[in-house]
Residue, then its C-alpha position, 0 to 999 in steps of 0.5 A: m489705624r492710629a491709635d490715637l484715633r482709636l483712643s480718641l473715638t469715645a470723646a468723639v463719639a460723645a461730641v457728635a451726640l450732643a451736637a446732635t441734641t442742640a444742632p438745628a435741623l437743616a432746612d428740608t427742600t420737600p415741597a408742601a405738596t404731595p412729593t413725586v419724587g420717592i426716596g428709600r433707606a439708605v443701607t451701608d454695604d456690609t462686606q465695604r463698609g465705606t459704601f452704601a446703596v439708596t433706592a430712588w423713584t419719580d411718579a411724574p408721568q414719563a419722567k425718570v431720575t436723572a440725578v442722585s447725590a449724597r452726603i456724609r455728615q457729623g451733626d452740621t459739619v458736612l464730611a464728605d459730599i458725594p455728587s452723584l451715585t451710580p445708577g443700577p444696570t437698565w437690564d435688571p429691574t430689580q436693580a435699575a431704581t439702586y444708586r450706589l457710591p462709585a468705587e473711586a469714592t469709597l469712604k476712607l479715613v483721613e490717615d488712609g487719604g479719606t475725609l472721616p476723622s474716625l470710625g463710628t457712625y455718620a448720617i447719610d443724606v440724599t438728594a433726587t432729582d427727575s427729568l421734569g426738574n422735581k426734587l426731593t432732599r432725605t435728611d437722614a436717609g440712613r446711617l452709614d455704619f462706618r465701624l470695623r468687621p470681625d472676621l476670623v481669619s483662621f481657625g482649625v482644632g489641629v491634627p490628634a496623633w496616636d500619642d496626642r489624642n486632643a482637638r486644639p482649637q485654636g485661630n486668630l481674630s481681626a478685624v476688616q477696616p471700612g474703606s481702606g480694606d485693610i485687615v486688623p487683630l482684634p486684641d483683648r477679645t473674647v472668642t467662644v469656643r464649644r464642641d457641637d452635639a455637647a450640650d453638657e459641655t460648657p463653651r470655653t471663652l478665650v482672650t486674644s492676643a496682642a496679634g488677634d490669636f487666641a488658642g485654648a486647652p485641648y479636648a479630647v476626642t474619641g472618633t471622627g466627627d467632631s466638630f467645634t464651633a468658634s464665636f463672636a460678637e461685639d458692638s462698640a464705638e469701633v467694633h461692629g458684627s458677629v461672625s462663627a466658623s465650624r471645623q470638624v476633626w478629619e485628618y489624624k495621625p494613626l499609628r501604622a500598624t501590621a495587620t495579619a488575618a485567616a479563615d480556618r475554613k473559605r466555604a461554611l454551611t448555614g449555621e456552622t462557626v466560622t474562626v477568624t484569627g490574626r495579629l496585630t504588630d508594631p513595625a516601628a517597635a522591630g514587630a512588638p505586639l500591640a496588646d489591647q487594641p480594638v479589632r473589628v471582624a465583619f462577615g454581612p450584617q455581622i460585625r464583631t469588635l474585639r481586643t487584641g491580647a497580650d501577644g497582640r492576637f484576636t479571633a473572632k467566631l462568625l455565625a455562617t448565615a446563608g442569604s446575606g449577599q456577603y462572599e468574604w469576611e473583613v478585618t479593619s481597625g476598630d480606632p481612628f488612631l490605629s490603621f493597617d490595610r483592611l484583611s478580607g478573604p473568601l467566604a461562601v454560605p451555600l443556599e439550602s437547595r433541592l432536587d426535583l426528579r423530572g423524569a428517568s429512562l433506561s432503554a432497551d440498548g442500556t442509555l440511562s437518560v435522568s432529567l430534574e430540577l435544581r435550585a434554591r430551596y427559598a430563593p427559586d429565582i436565583s440565577m446559578s453557575q455550573q453545578n456539581v451534579q452525579l449520577e449514583q447506583s446501588v452497588d453492594g450495599g454502598w453508592k457506586r458514581v456512574p461515568l456520565r457520557e452527557t451532562s446539561l444545564s439549562w437554567e435549573r433543569i439539569s439533563l444527565l446521561a449514561k452509557g452502558s448501563r443493566g439497570g437497579w436503584f439509582r439517586v443523583r447526588h449534588l455537591t456542594t458549591d458556593e452557590l448551593a448546598g448539597v443535597t440528594s435525591p431520592s432513590f429511584r429503580l430503573v430494571r430490563n431483562d436481559t436476553r441473549i442468543v445461545s447455540l448459535n450455527a450458521g452452516p453449511e461450511p463452507v457454502a456456495k456463493n450465493g448459496y443459501v446459510t442457515v442460522t440457527g440458535g435460542l433466544q433466552h431472557y433473564w426472568d424470575g432469577a433464571w435464564r428462560a426460553y424467550g419466546n415469539a420474539p422477533v429477531v433478525l439476522q446479521f451478516q458481517p462481511k469479512g474485514s467490516r465493522t458493520w451488520n447487516t440485517v438480512a433477515s427477520g422472523r420470531s423465535g418460536s414457543t421454545g425460544k428456539v430461531s432458525l432464518r436462512a438468507k444467501a451467501g454472497a461472501d465471507g463473513s460472520w452471521r448472527i441473530h440478534c434480538f432488539g429489545d421492547y419496553r421490557h427487554f434489553n437488546s441481545p449483547a451487541s459483543a457477540g461475535g456470530d458464526y464465521v462462513d467461508v464462501r467458494 
């Protein structure tokens, strides 16, 4: 736009105003009768102020609008005559009755090849005709706002850095020229800049340069999320409109540090203290310590923010709390201008547990069976992985682990099986895992009385083939602290052929009242003979290790 147009703009507007007060009104072609054609308000397109739109319609039955034209004038002077406005698409009922200036007829300044002499506002007259010949001209149907539309072409806040912790609002204020769409700077204008969410801060005013640029004093920022808004508004002969833009500080240039950290344990029970220590150094300064820097140490909901010492070291104490759902501690920077890789380590806080004994038995062959339930005391429905459970027996005033032949875990139910037990006091102990804290069941006693065969003898030796062998012995049980005769107890006679490891029962009977046993059977081959007692609910079986008495068959 030419400078002389801007300078003469005020005089031109004054002349237009004077002409408007003295010029005779244009002839109104509207018929005296109630019109059948209607014309709405002509409205300037704010995106391209060299165009406008207007609605037109007809109330005549079975008629439609066939032509809409317009003219742009300044007082009595017609500056542009538009013979035909373009209707909206017929498929869109909301736009079908709207008529627009064709793109090729966009209004422009004289200097841009148009007919309008200067920026400003101009009268729009519209004429509409329907298919029955009804016609209406609406004078001053609207005002063409042919003024510059302001635009914040650019606005930013810069990138705060470790050594410059400031946001620096800056940008460019220009305007869109109607018609040509050219971008022109707006010099000597006042742009207002304010920090959002800071009601106690006075907004700053910045004046644009000849190129429309503006920049102000820095704003100190301490954290992420600071946002700023620049705004401008003007309603003058040249410029009309308002514009604003907001920008947030989202990028920083932090100091890249090196961090180390470690915890004094990987597992802690509820209420215990876990100590995390570490150090910050500056790799760009030959590993020099970073003193007085904020560091955030967290475990679950616990967050400790502390500052490094003169040697760059820090120490945080965390209280272990079960049920937090967390299984690691972490160390992060407490300053957006200080960056280092997140540090973390495992830290399990087992839940308090309980052991409920459901059953225990000791069979006659020395098999010990224990069933129990292991669960979290205050969170009974959590699922568990394999847990470390052991069976212990009281021995010489202490507890000794019992070797297990079988352990099974199904949900919280646990079954333990041990062989070769001779009874005594027992307990079950769960060793602490990452999931559950250690717990010990109440002690329980399982007892049976031992049995044995004494004075075993098989004869005659040798014996004729298919002759009878008589086996005698005494059955005893350990009762009331001593070995005593075990009378009227069921016993069997067993034979093991030479070279075999299998004992076969060949006869049965009962011990006498004094525990004496005498059983006989035919001897068909060389082998060993023994008497065996299968224990009842109070007795163990007699020892299976008894070798028997060998008899030769001839």
